[in-house]
N, C-alpha and C positions, 0 to 999 in steps of 0.2 A: 131166798133164795143163800142164800148163806148155805145151809139144812145143804142144798144142792148142789153148790164147787166140791165142795165137801167129798161130798157123797161123787164126784165122775172123781175126784184125786183117788177116791181109792180107791176106787173102782183102777185106776191108771197101776195104782203103785201093784194092785193085787196082781194084774196080769201082766209084769214080769213076774222070771223066777228067781228066787232062791242066786242060787249059780250064773245065770246071765248078769246077776245081779254082783255078782262077786268077783266076775270075769271081766267084768265093764271098769269097776276101780282098779284091781291089778294092774291088768293094761295100759291105759291110760301114765297112769306116770312110771311104771319099766317104760314106755317110746321116749318124757322127756328124759329120764335119766340118762339114756345110751346116747339120745343126739348130743346132751349133754358133756354127756364123758368125750365124745365124740368130738369135741368142740373143742373141748380143752385140750384133746389131744392138742389139738390140730392149730393152739394157740400153742402152746409147749413145743414143737416140733416149728412152728416158723419166730416161734423168739429162737430158739436153740436155732435156726438157721437164721437168720438173725445177728447173731450175736460171736457166730465164725464167720459175716462176711465183715465185718465187723471187723473181728481178729483179723480176716484175709485183708484187708483194709488199711488198717493197720499197719500188717506185715510188708504191704505192697507201701506204701508214705515210707516208712523207716528205709525199704530199700530205695525211693526215690530219693530220697535224703542223702542217703550216702551214697549214689550217686551223683547227685549235684555237687555234692560235698569235695569230689573224685573230682568234679568235670572244672568244677570253683578253684581246688588246687596245681591243676595240670594244665588252664585260665594263666594261673599264679609265676607257675614255670617258663608260661612260655609268653607270657608278654615282661621277666626280668631276661628272659634271653632273651628279646628282641631289642630291650632296652641294654643289655651288656652289648649287643651287634650293634645299634642303632650308635653307643662308644667308641666301640672300639672304630667304628666307619669313622665317624665324628676324629676322632685320633688317628687315624691313614691319611684323613684328609686334610686335619690340620700340620701334617707333616710334609704330600703333599706339596702345603701350600707355601713352609715352609724350603723344599727343597728346590717350588721353583724361583721360589724368592730370591737363590740362594744363586739356580745358575743363572737371572737377572743382569744378579750384580758381578755376577763373574763375566758375564756379557756383554754388560754395559763399560766393564771395568778395560775391557779390553778395545781399547779405542788409539785410531792409527793411520794415519790417510797421508801419500805423496801423490804427487801428480806431475805434471809440464804440462804445456799450452798445447803444443800441437801432435799429433799421433808420432812416431820415429820415420816414417815415408812420410813426412808432408816438411815443407820449409816453407816458413810467413812470419811476414814483420807486420805488427797489433800497432792501431793507430796512424800520427795522430788526431786524436777528438780535439771537440772545442770542447769538453765537460767529461769528468772525470764519471770513466767508467770504468763496469763490473768486466773481470778477466777472469772466463772461464775454461780452464783447464780440461782438457778434454783427454791427455795422456792420463789415467790413473793406475799405477803402479803397485798402491797398494790400501785397501779402504777397509780398514778392519774394522770392526762395527755396524761399517755403510752407513759413517755419520756423513760422508763428503759426495754432493751430488753435480754429477759430474756435467748435468742440461743449466742447471741455473747456477754454475762454479763455490756453492754456497755450502760450508760447514754451520753444521744443528747441533749443542750440546745432546748429548742422551743421559748427562748424568751431574750434577755440580761438582764441581773440584776446582781443577789446577789444569790448566794446559801451557803449551809449550810451542810455539811456531814457529816457521822459517820459511822468506819467501825470495827468491832470485829471485830477476832480471838481467836482461842482456841485451843491448844490441848494437848495429857499426855505425858511432860517431859520425858524423857529415857538417858538427859546426853548425846545425840549425834547431834540431830537437836532442835533446836530453835523455835521456831512459829513470826515470822513477815510477814506483806505487803506494800506495796503502793500506798497511792493516787497517781495515774497517769491524768495528764487533756493534753489531745490529746496527746503528742509523753514525755512529761516532766513529771520525776521522780517528788510529789516534798515533802509529810509528810509519813514517815512509822513508824508503832508501831510491838513493837517488845518484845518477851519474852521468855525466857530459863532458864527451872529449872531439876534438875539431874530425879527427878522424881517426878510425884502425877496430877493432871491436873492444864491447867496454863492461864491463860489466858494475852490478851492486851485492849487496846479498842486509838483513837484516833478519834479526830474531827478538820473540817479547813472549812472556809469558803472562798468560789472565789469567783472573778467576772469574768461571763463566755457570749461572746457572742453569737447570735445564730448561730447556729455548732456547738461548743464546744462537746469536749466527753470527760465522766470521769467515771474512773475503776480501780479498782486496779488487782496489783498482787501479786502476791506471790515473798517471795524475794527469790533467789536463796538456796540451799538445806536447805532450813527448810519445815511444816507442818503445816494444819492446819486439826482443827479436826471440825464435826458435826454432829448432828441427831437431832431425838424430842425436843431436849430442846434446840436447831438455835443460837448454842455456835457464829459461825462464822455467818456475815452477815456487808450487806451495805445497808445505808441507807442514802437521799437525798431531802430535800427540799428546793421549794426558798422565802425566803426572802424578795425579793422584788423587781419591773421587775428595772428597766433605762435606 
């Protein structure tokens, strides 16, 4: 059996010519080497492409970083500019507030009014009344600061300060009723002027300086069971003005 196999192998080897055997041995390695060379070249080219891509990516990243830095710089400049604008706006608003405050102070410091009981084309006697009655002076000659209300007869202090007031009353004497009126601060009766005579025209006046807080009110009340008269001559009047703020 061993002899038979060896003989068969010898026959197969003998059937291949020497030239064929040499060609086979030569072509097989050459094909492998060519493939390896091509693969190596491809790998080298791929590596080169990857390096080039990495370089391009690095350059792109550098450009992006530069651009980001420039954007951040411009953003900082914009923020600084916005801060400066806000600062200037705050300063302008502050100055405007100061100007408005000065204007308001100037307005409230300009306080003066003067009014009589009835308009010049009217003629009337007011009273007597069984209780104190607020006199409403309808004929307003001066009302700087809009401090006197001709619908209520009340003066309202717009600023704390010293104020001077004067009030006059006049009437025809009839030996029955005198003519008198109180100056009232808030609800306090302060000073009163009074006159009474049997006949003829009678008048009296009084003045007073008051320290008022903002919102204090001052008005005139007709004394109980007395009368006052007014016409175009404006005999019954109420006046006041701010001496100085405090």
